[in-house]
N, C-alpha and C positions, 0 to 999 in steps of 0.2 A: 440386085433389085432390093431397094429399101422401101418397105410397105408399112402402112398404118391401116388397120381394120377397125372401123367404128360401127357400133350397132346397139340397139336397146336390148334389155334382157328379153329372152325368148325369141330373138331373131335367128338363133343358130350361129352366132358369131364364133363361139369356141370351136364348133364343128368345122366351120369353113376355114378358120385360121389354121387348124391342124392340117387340113387337106391342101390348102394353098401352099403352106410352107413345105409340105412333103413333095408336092409337084415341082416346086422351084428349087428344091434342095437347099433351103435356107433355114436357119433356126427360127422356131416359133417362140417368141418371148412375151410372156404375160407377167404382170406384176404379181398376181397370185402365186404363180410358180416360183418367182424370185423370193417372195416372202417365205414360202415353205422351205425352199432350199437353204436359205440362211438360218432359219430357225432350226432345221435339222442339223446343220453344221455347227450350230452354237456360236456363230460369229457375233461380234459386238453389235453389228447392225441387226442381226437376227434376234438378239435379245431385246433390242429396242422395239422391233416389230411385234414380238410376242407380248411384251408388256402392254402395248396399246391394244392389240387384238383381244387379249384376255379381259381387258377393261371395257371392251365394246366400243373402243374409239377408233377413228380413222388413223391410219399410219400417216404421220406428218409428211408433207411434200418433200422436205429436205432429205428425209430418210429414203423415200421412194426414189428420188432423183439420184442420190448417191449409189443406191443399188443398181439402178439402170445404167448409170455411167460406167460402173465396173463391168456390168454384163456386156455392154456394147463394145468394150475394149478387148474382149476375148477374141482369139484368132478365128473362131468359127463364124464370126459375123463379117469377115472380110468380103465374102461374095454377096452379102446382104442379110436381111432379117425381116421378120414380120412382127410388128408390135401389136399387142392385143391387150387392151385395158389401160393404156397410157398413150397420150395425155387425156385426162378427163375434163380439163378446163383450160382456159386461155393462158393462165399463168404457167401451167405445166407445159403447154405447147411452146411457150417462149423458152423455157428451160431446155426442152428437147432440141429446139433450134440451136441453142448455144452449145450443147453437147456435140451435135453433129458438125456444126461449123468448126469446132475446135479440132476435129479430125479431118476437116476438108471435105465433108460429105453433106448430103441433104436427102430428104425423102424423095422417092421417085413417083409415088402415087399414094393417094388416100382413098380407100374404098369405104363408102358409107352404105351400110345395109339398111334398107328402108322397109318398114312393115307397119300396117295399120295397128293402132293401139288395141282395137277390139280383137284382132287376131292374137296379139301377145297375151291379152287377158285370157282368151280362150285356151291358148296353149298351156299357160302356166297354172291358172286357177283350176284347170281340169285334171291336174296331176293327182294321183293317189299313190302313196308309198307304203310298203309293207313294214310293219313295226318289227318284224322278226329278221328282216334282211333288207339293208339299204339298197341293194342291187335290184330289188324287185319293184319296178315302177310301172304303173298303169295310167290310162287316161280314160275319163268317163265317156268320151266320144270316140277317140281315135284308136284306143287300145283297151277296151273295157274288160274287166275280169268276167269269168263265166258266171260267178255269183257276186252280186253287188256287195261291196264292202269286204270281200274276202279274196286274199291272194290266190290266184289260180295255181301258182307254183308250189307254195308250201302251206297254204291254208291260214296264214297269219292275217291279222286285222289290217285293213287298208285305212290310211288316214291322210288328211290334207295338212301338210306342213304349214306353220304360221307364215313363213316366207312366201308361200304359194297362194295365200288368200287374195281375193280380188282387191281388197283395200290396200294391202301391202304392194301388190303388183302395180296398182295405179300410182301409188306414191313413188315407187322406183322409176316408173315411166316419167313422172313429172320432173324428177331430179335429172333424169337423162336428157330430156328435152331442154331443160333450163341450162344445163352445163355443156351439152354437146353442140348446140347451135353456135355458140361463140367459137368453139374449136374449129368447126367447119368453116366459119367465116374467116378465121385466122388464116387458114390455108388457101381459101379462095382469094383472099386479098393478096397473098404472096404470088399466086400463080393460078390463073383462071382455069388451066387445064389439069391441075393437080388432083382435084376432087372429082370422083365419079360416084354417083348414087345408083345403087343396084337394088332391084326388088329381091327381098328375102323370101318371097312366096314360092312354093313349088318344091319338087323333090331336091334332095341335097345335091345330086349330080348336076341338075339344071342351074342351081344357084352358083355352084363351083364354076361351071362353064361361063357364066356371066362375068364372074370375077376374072377368070383367065383372059376372056376376050377384052375386058377393060384395060388390062395391062399388056395386051398384045402377045399373050402366050397361049392363045386358044388352040385346043386340039379337038379332033372330032370325037375321040373316045376317052372319057375321063372316068369310066366305071372302075378301072383298076386301082384308083386312088381311094375308093370308098372304104376299104378295109383298114387304111392307115390310122 
């Protein structure tokens, strides 16, 4: 099963990607993980990635594509894979088509996680992070601290990261909508049944069940995957 998962920031795409991949026993492949892997290994491509990231620049498409091509050629992808974070635009989608065609394969399904912009803004802009420990995260509505502005766990100051501000979130959403729509159109043009749009609202297990049903792998009980 070769899958592509698409969704805006705040839709829970990363969470669902990990769970879907675990359920299907296929590797979860994200461009972010590939970047970190090659940077940690000190490969030539990893050094290129690090140079661009340290400068605050986007990693060039040709570098990302070369990393992805190498990853998809590894033996563990033979039974399939789940792509997360690529392609982000129509040009990348064309490159992915070429990579898969060269190996005699193609995507089996594209899952599009749909969520209202207002919900995304509420989810992300409401986050508050502890300055003393990055692992301590609260939400002003869904998981508020006992004392406003203070970490319930360690007493540290809670703050809103710049990336979580409403203005930043809305800019990220605008980019997502502008770049993602052509990607979805690309796959709809190729095969009317390839793209399935799923609601990203509701508990994690419910969203997971929708994804599994969309690819014909639905099971009654998916609770056991929640800890993966």
